[in-house]
N, C-alpha and C positions, 0 to 999 in steps of 0.2 A: 564290238557291239555292246559289250556288257555295261558300258557307261551310260547308255541311253535308257529311257523308260519305255519307249515304244517297241513292241516286239516285231520281228521280221515276219512278213507274210511270205507267200510262195514266190512272188517276183523277186523280192530282195534276197531270199534264201537261195533261189536258183542262180541269181546273178553273182552272189558270193561264191557259189560252187564253180560256176563257169570261170569267173575271174581268177579264182585260185589256181585253176588249171591252165587257162590260156595266158595268164599273167606272166609271161616269160617262157612258157613251155615250148611253143612252136618257134618263137624267136631264137631260143637257145639251142634247140635240139635238132632242127631240120638238117643242118650240115653234118652233124654227127651221125645221124641215122642213115643218110644217103651214103656217107663214107663207108658204112658197114654193109648195108643191104642193097645198095645200088638201085636198080629200077624197081625193086620190090619194097622200097621204103614205105610206101603206102600200106603194105601188108603188115609191116612192123607196128605201125600205129593202130591198125585194127586188132592185132594180137594183143598188144599192151592194153588196149581199151577193153577187150573181153575180160582180161584178168582184173582190170580196175572195176568193171561192172560187178564181178563176183565179190570183190573186196568191199565195194560200196554197199552192196546188198547186205553183206555180213555186218558192216558198221551200223547200218540203220536198224537192223534186226536186234543187235546186241544193245544198242541205245534204248530201243523200245522195251527190251526184256528187263533192263535194269532201271529204266526210267530216269536216266541221267546221261550226260555227255562225259567228255574227258578222254575218249579214245582208248587206245590199247592199254595204257597204264591203269585207268579206272577199271576196265573190264577184267584185267588180271587180278587186281585187288579184290574185286567182287567175287572172284572164283578162288580166293585164298591162295594165290600164287604170288605172295608179296616179294620174295627174293627175285623171281623172274621179272616181276613188274619193275622193280628198281633197275635191274640190268637193262631191260628193254628200253626204259625211259631214257637212259643215257645214249643208247644207239639212235633212238628216234630224235632226240634233241640235236645230236650231231648231224643227222640227216637234214634237219631243218636249217642248221647253220650252213651246210654245204649248198643247200638249195638257195639260200639267200646270197651266198657267194656267187652262184651261177647267175642269179638275177642281176647282181651288181656288176659282174664282169660283162654281161650282155648289154646292160645300160651304158656302160663306158664305151664299149666297142661301137654301138650304133651312134652315140653322140660324137665320138672321136672320128668316125667315118665322115660325118658332115663337117665338123669343125676343121679337121686336118691340121692339128698343131704338133703332130709328131707321135712316135710310139709311146711316149710317157703319158700322154693325156688320157687315153682310155682307162688305164689303171688308176690314175689319180681321180678321174671322174667316178669310177666305181667305188672307191673309198669314200669320196665326198658324198655320194648319194646315200650311203649307209649312215654316215654321220648326220645327214639332214634328218633321216627318219628316226635315228636314236633321239635326237633333240625333240622332234615332234611327239614321240611317244613319252618322253620324260615329262612333257608338259600336259600329258593326258589326252593328246589328240590321237586316238586310235583308229580302228576300222570304222568306216562310215557307210552304212548300208545304202543310203540314197545316192551318194557320190558313186559308189561301186556300180549301181544300176546303169548310170550314164556312161561310165568308163567301159563297161562290158559291151554295151551296144556299139560304142564307137570302135572298139577293138574288133568286134565281129564284123562290122560293116567294112572296115579297112581290109581285113583278111579275106573275107568272102569276095569283095570286089576285086582284089588283086588276083585271087584264084580264078574267078570267072573270066577275067580278061585273058589269063594264060590258057585256060581250057578252051577258049574260043580259037586258039591257035593250034589245036590238037595235032600233035606230031609224036607218035610213040617213040620214035628214034631218039628224041631229046631225053627220055628217061634213062637211057644207058650211055649217052654221049659223055665220055670222059669219066664214067663211073666204073667201079669194079664189077666183074661178071659174077653176080651173086645169085644163089638159089634160095629155096624156101628156108633151109637151115640158117643161112645168113640173116634172113628176115626175122627169124625167131631170136637170134642173138641181138639183132637190132632192137627188137621189142624190149628185151631185158635191159639193154644199155640205156634206153631213153625213157624208162618207166617213170622217172620223176616228172615228166610232162603231164602225168595224170594224178599226182599226189594231192593236189590242192584241195580237193573236195573234203578231205578229212579234217580240215580246219573247222568245218561246221560242227564237228563233234564237240569242240570246246565252247560253242555258242548254243548248245542245246536248250538251255533255259531261256535264251533270248529269242527263240523261234515260236511263233504262234502255232498252237496245236502241233507240236513237234512229231507226234506219232503218225500224223497224217501228212504233214508238210514235208518233213525231212526225206522220207523215201521217194516221194514224187520228185522233189527238187534234185536229189542226188542222182538218181537213175537217169532222169531225162537230161540232166546237165552232162553226164558222162557220154550219153549217146550223141548229143549235139557236138561235143568236143571231138569225139571220134570222127564225125563227119567233116568238121572244119579242118582237122589235121590232115585227113586224106585229101580233101580238096586243095589245100595249100601245098601239100607235097607234090601233087600232080601238076597243079597250075603253075607253081614256081619253076618246076623243071621244064615246062613247056616254054616259059619265057626266056630262061637263060641257060638251060641245059644242066644236067646233073653235075658235070665236071666243074662248072662255074660255082655251083652251090658248095661243092667240097672245097674248092680253092678259097672261097670267101665265107667259110662256115660261120664265122662270128657275125656277119652282116648280110647274109644271103638274101633276106627279104628286102633289104634296102636296095640292093643291086637289082632285084626283080622289079621293085617299084619304079626305079629310074628307067628300066627298060620298057615298062608298060606306059608310064605317064610322064616321063622326063623328070625335070627337077621337082615338079609338083608331087609326083609319085614318091620320089625320094624323101621329100619332107614329110608327107603324110605317113609313110611307113615308119620313118624315124620317130615322129611324134607318137605314133601308136606304140612303138617299141618302148619308148621312154615312159609313157603312161602305164603300159602294161607291167614292165619290170619294176617301176617305182611303186605302184600300188601293191604289187606282189611282195616286195620287200617290206612295206608297211604292215600289211595284214599278217605276213608270216612272223615278223618280229613281234608284233602285238600278241599273237596267239602263243608263240613259243615261250615268251617271257612269262606269260601267265601259267602255262603248263609247268615251266621250271619252278615257279613259286608254289604251285600245288604239290609238285613232287617233293620239294624241300619241306613243305609243311607235313608231309607224310614220312619225313625222315630219310628220304632216299637221295637227297642232294644236300650239300652243306647249308647250314641254317642261314648263312649270310644272304642266300638268294631269296629268302623270305622278306627281306627288308623292303619297305615301301616309302616313297617320298610323300610330301604333303598332298600330292594329287592322287594318292592311293595307287601309284604305279610302282611295280617291282623294278626299281631303278637299277639295282646292281645286276639283276638278270638281263635287263635290256642292254646295259653298257657292255657286259661281258659277252653276251651272245652276238651283239652287233660288232664288237671289236674282232671277235674270231672270224666272222664272215668277211669283214673288211680285209683282214690279213690274207685269207684264202683267195679273195678276189684279186688282191694285189700280186700274188705269187703263183697262183694255180693256172693250169691250162683248161680250156673249155671242156674237152672230151673227158679229162680226168675228173673234173668236178661233177659233170653230168653223170658219169657212170658210177662214181662213188656214192652220190646221192641216191641214184636208182637202186643200188644194192641195199642201202639202208632201208628204203621204203618197201622194197620187195620182201625183205625179211619180216618187217613189221606187218605187212598185209598178209603174209603167209600165216603168221601167228594169230591175227584177228580172225581170219577165215577158219583156222583150226579151232579157235575158241567157240565160234558160232556153231561149228559142226558138233563139238562136244556138248554144248549147252542146248542143242536142238533149237537154236534160234533161227527160224526160217527153214526153207527146204534144204535138207542135208545134201541133196544132189548138187545144188548150187554152191553151198559153202564148202563141201568136200572138193568140188572141182577147183574152187578158188585156192584152197590150201595146197592141193597137189600142183596146180599150174604155177602158182607163185613160188613154191619150193623148187620146182624144176627150173624156173627162171633164175632163182638165186644161184643154183649150181652152175647153170650155163654161164652166167655173168662172172662168177668167180673163176671158172676155167678160162674165160676170155681175158680177164684182168691179169691172171697169172702169166698168160702168154704175151699180152700187149702192154700192160701197165702195172708191173709188180709193185711200184711205189704206192699206188692207190689201194691195192689189196693189203699191203703192209700197214698202211695208215688205219684202215678199217679193222684189221686184225688187232692192232694195238688198242683201238677203242673198245673192242669186245673184251680183250684181256683186262683192260682197266675197269670196265663195267662189272665183270664177273669176279675178278680177284682183287683189284685195287679198291673198288667201291667200299667193301666192308671195312677195310683198314682206315680209309679216309673218313668215312662217316663216324667211325668210332671216336675220332678225335675232333670232328668239326660239326657234328649235327646236334640239333636239339631233339627233345622227345617228340615223336610224331603226334599230331593232333588228329585223332580219328573219332 
């Protein structure tokens, strides 16, 4: 949004927040969460949403306190925690790369399901869509608020319509048909595992200066957007299960909503859901790449990333950051599995949100009961997800462990040889 001159009002800001969350969230995570929480998948989305509400509250209160955006990195720098800010920025950027890999993977799977050209096609399509948005961003075509408003309402209409059709067939037995027999504890593990479905609202922190009356608009937009998204996710989780059963969602976790769309409305439903998934994941890739590259540029300018990432092309775009971040996402989309990518991204964002809530609590930004709850609940979710990953996907925890070690211990050595002086 930073390239335009017109500031975003409530409608555009709200749409960007909803689009950032729904833009791939439910399309990517539904099968993963039902595989963990079974008939209580809806509760997983509620629990994750409650943590997201506390985090969103903390974000907007800190932004108002400091009068600027920039998210966790900026907030830590304002509180003179420069070293921690640098380390966290690396973890956060990796989280965004993983998220874009999830979106690209999901885009390829939905498109491949319709085209049916073989198992190679979804991976190739995922890589191709990232390449397309790298090219668009390099030309200076970034996030567009007006377009996002239209896309969000299309996505919401498709998802709510599908959910309503399924709920009209209400049959509680379908929630557990072919799904694991899971309790409340499993639902909480599920909430931690798919938390990335709620991370998109924080992209607005990087557009703070582009929002009209941000101290008034941002809190209203973020909190109401998270509430709407919780409701949509719960409706879709229940409605989709009513249409095809929990077992079918698990068996087709990459394209579960397309299967449900075909069950509800035949070929028309399949096409509509596939188009919605393509637009959702595509716009999410675009906005995430747009914001992450600019975050990387700002972090590099503060001396916490190699100076090469400050480079801009003739359009004023941080081209090296865009190419590097996009290439990493494309590689992960080509080789990663859906559950691994989703859970690894969720862990990165849960940790970041726990830090932001703790910062808000310490700075007395907002009600400490809410920010303290956010810090404790997000921290508990981090521990729960780490325990789950150690048991079920040690490679994912090893990858993130390596990122943390590189951020904490490798970053000072690397920057000593590759950075410029910070511009503060």
